[in-house]
N, C-alpha and C positions, 0 to 999 in steps of 0.2 A: 379883439378878432378885426380886423378890418375887413372888406368887403375888396374884390379882384383889384375892381378901377379904386374906391381910396388908395392900396398898399403900387398899382402902379403909378397913379398921380403922384403920392410921396418919392418916391423913387423916381419920374423928372422930374419933380418939381425940387425937389431939394436934394437929391443926392448925395445923401449919406450912406459910405457904403467901410465893407473891409475885408479887405483883399489876403485869403493865405494859399500860396502856391507851394508844392509839391514837386521843390526842387529835384527830390529822386526820382522822377517822371521823368520820359523821354527826353520832354522840351521843357520843363519846367527849370530847369535848372539855368540853361540859357537864357526862355523870355522873360523867366520875373520881372528882370528894372525895365524892360521895353510892356510890362504887363503892364506894371504900375503908374510909368507914367503915361500911354497910353488913358489911363483910367481918369487920373489927373486932365489928361490936354479937352479928357468930354466931360468934363466938369464936374467928376466926384472931388467929392469932399473922403478922404480916405482917414477910415477912426482909426485904424491901425492898417500893421499887415506883417506879413508872417511869412516869409520863408522858411519850409523844411527841411529840413537838410540832411538828419538821423530818424532813423526808425524808431518809433515809439512815442516820437513828438504831436504825431499829422492832430491827435483826437482833442492835444492841450491843447493849440493850435487856436482848431474849430472852437472850442468853447469857449477860450478867453477872445479870440472876435468876439462868435456871437454874446459876450457878456456883455460885450460895447453897446450894445441894443441898435447898431441900424436898421436904416431898411432891405438892405441889399448883403450877402455874404457871396462876394464875388469866393469864386474856390477852381485853381489851376491844378490841371492833373489831368488821371488819367479816372476809367472805371472805381477801381476802389476807393480810390480816395473822391466821386466826385458821390459814391454810395458813401462812403463815412460820414459826410455832410449829410447826406436825406435822411440819416439817423438820424442823427443833431435838431435837423430841422421841420422833424415830425410835427406836422401841429402846433408850429408855431408863428409866431405874426413876424417871419424873417422873408425873405424872397432868393432861391437859391441861383443869385449868376452862376453861369455856366463858361469856365476859358478852355477850349482842348486842347491841352497837354499832354496825354496822353499817348498810347499805341492805336487801339481799337476807338476809343471814344465814341463806344453806341449808344451811352444814353446817352449826349448832348445829339446823335447823329439823330434819335428816333425823338426828342425835342425839335431840331430843326436846328439846331445850333450853328454857324460855317463852319468850317473848318483854321481857316484864317484867324491869325489871331486880333488882328484888327473889323474887321467883319462879326468875332465874337460882341469887342467893345461896341461896337456900332449896337448891337443887338441890348446892350442890356442899358444906351443911352437912349431907344428910341421901342423899343420890345412894347411889350406886356406881361402883367401875370395870370398865368393859367394856375392850374392846379393837374397835380398826377394821382395815378395811385403805385402803390407799391408795394411789392412780392409780404413777405411774411413767414418766417420759422422761429415760431415760437416768440419770443418777445424779438427774434433781430429782423429788418428790414433790412428790402434791396431793389434796387432799383433796376438793373434789365434782368439777368437770371442765375436763376443755380446748373451746374454739372457738375455728373456723378459718372463717374468712369476713366480713362485717360484724358480728358481736359485739366479732373483735378491732378491727377497726376503727374500734365508736364505743367503744372503750374507750378508744383513741387519745386522741378526738377530743373525750367526756365535760368541759366543764367540770364541776370538785370544784363552785366554788361552784353550778354547779347542783342537783349530787347534796344537799350540805347543804340545798338549799331546797327540796326538790322529794321525795327518797326516791329512790323505786327507778322513780317516771315518769322519771326526768333520760335511764334508757339509749332507752328505746324514742321519747324527745321528739329526741334525737341520728338513732337512729338513720333518723325518720322525712325527719331532711334530711339527710340520704342516702344514702336507698335511689336515688331521681333516676339517679343518676350509676354507683352500685354495679355492677362487676356481674360474673355470677355465675362460679363456679368446677364444671369436672369434674376428682370426689376416688374416687378407690377404697380400698378399705378391704378389705385383704388380709391374714383369720381362718381357721384353721380348713380351710388350703386354699383357699380359697374366694377366688374378685374382686366384690366386690358392688361397683358404680358409679355414683355418685351427678351429679347436676351441676343447683346449685343458692349460694343464697346464702349458706346457712348449716349444718356442720356442726359437732354434738358428742359427744365422746364425757367417757363420764360415770360418777362414780365416786357418789357421794352421789342420796339422791333427790330433791332439790330443783333448782328451777334457776328464776331472776327470779322466789325467794318460792313458788314455784309449785309438787307436785307431778311429777315427768315418767312416773309411771307406778303403779299401789296398792301394786307387789311390786317395787320400787325402793331396793336398799339402800348404805349401805357398808360392811355388815359382810356381806355375799353371792357375795363371792372373784370376783365380776363386773362389767364392762364393757360401758357402755350404749351406740353409739355409733349417731346416726342423725341425720341429715335432715331440716332444715325447711324441706320446702313443696320447689319446681321452681326452674326457669330465671325465672321471671316474677316481680315481684314482689306482683305480686296472689296467688299461693301464697303465697310468704313471710309476708305476711298474715295468707292465709286459718288460715295450720298454725300461727302464733305464736300466735292467737287459738284455735285449734282447743286449743292444747297445754294453754293457760294454764290452761281452762273444763275438755277433758273428760280429765288428769291424775289426776286422783286415780279414773279409773273407769277410768283401758289398762293394759293389759298386757304382758308384757313376747311377748306373744306376735303383738298389733294391729302391723301395719305403720306407720312404719318401723326398727324397732327393730331392731339385731342387738346381743343376748347372746352375751360369748363377755370371753378372761381375757386376750389379748394381742390385741395387734393391730398392722399396718404401716396410717400413711394417707399416700398418697401428692395431690398435686395439680397441673395440670397449668401451672400454673407455679406461682413460692412464695411463698405468701400466709402475711398474718401468724398465730403464734399467741399470744393470749389462756391461762391459766394460773389458776384462779379472782381471774380481774379484774383479773391482772396481766399484760402484755404480753413473749407470754418463746419469742425466735427466732420460728423458719421452717418449713414444709415444704418433705423429707417428715421422716416421725418414725415412731418405733415407738413403742408406746404398750403397759404392761402394770403388774402385780398388786406390792405387796407386804403380801401376807397380813397380817392382826391385826399391824402395825404401829403401831398409834399405840393408848396408854390415855386415857382422857377418863373424869371421872367425869358419869357420865348420874343420868337420874333411878333410883330405889329399883325400880320397875317395867319397864323396861323390857328385852327381852330379850336374850340376850345368845350367840349361836352359837359 
């Protein structure tokens, strides 16, 4: 493994990259050609380019791109696409380059990548390599969060066409339609020798700093060796709606010392009945589960002025 400065120098100097774009993401289909031409204009030699149009092709395309031996694997898409790339590149001598083309782009926001495509390409050309933590459930790594409860049901039922049409508004629209018949969960979080119990429609465990395109708290990051568990409201749907709005409006001002945040290195999560789990916006199993961290597991091309712990 090269050091981070050595890998940064290789990316800036040799500009050897491969490109994978999820053309099924919100903006991927319309911006694939522009992304490819933008990278070429920035001086990158693209060893391979892979537009992904069908379900099931993403992992194969990512593996084929990584097998070409680029210094930088540029991935365009939403959080699910980026999470798949992170799992592939964990502990490898290849940096992940982010083109945020999805609905909420939480991981790109956490790392400080601009949402504008041209500005994101400029970061790839002039930025630096940092390393960040990944969450870990069994053998599955994740970049942003695990959601248990309503969010997993929303992921199951949100129509892809609605996501493309209205972006991140598709999720609250679907959630509102499901709320009238959704049952709250009794969730138990065990961490550090203590138990924390919540009765709620929704519980998250976050590795990154953003959720639904908004800051979780002012101090949360993907490079702090912490997971942040928090319930959104109590057993009533009114509390869920109130806390969702509060989190969206005030997350940038809240700290990890505020209720209901629980910052730990690892935890076990149980619920009173098996509940669906979504990992970075993709459905993935049921509770119970143990969640931990894989520190400094992923190398990412980030803005040159971003702190790196």
